C-alpha positions, -999 to 999 in steps of 0.1 A, spaced: 273 -178 -151 290 -169 -118 275 -162 -84 271 -124 -90 248 -130 -119 226 -153 -98 226 -128 -69 216 -99 -91 188 -120 -107 176 -129 -72 176 -93 -61 157 -82 -91 132 -110 -87 127 -103 -50 122 -66 -57 96 -74 -85 77 -97 -61 76 -70 -34 63 -44 -58 36 -67 -72 25 -77 -37 22 -41 -26 4 -32 -58 -21 -60 -54 -31 -51 -19 -63 -31 -14 -57 4 -1 -77 13 30 -101 42 27 -87 75 40 -117 81 62 -144 60 77 -173 80 64 -191 113 72 -212 106 103 -191 83 125 -180 111 149 -142 106 144 -120 136 140 -115 130 103 -152 134 96 -150 170 110 -178 190 127 -213 185 115 -231 215 102 -269 213 97 -288 241 81 
């Protein structure tokens, strides 16, 4: 095998590791809840 084969295998391995690490991370919630008062929770309407 020549250096190009090793380089290509290294790039593929590195890419696979990056994808697996990103996949395994927990995704943060989009909002913090409904009653924290932040702008994502929106105005509160009580009936």
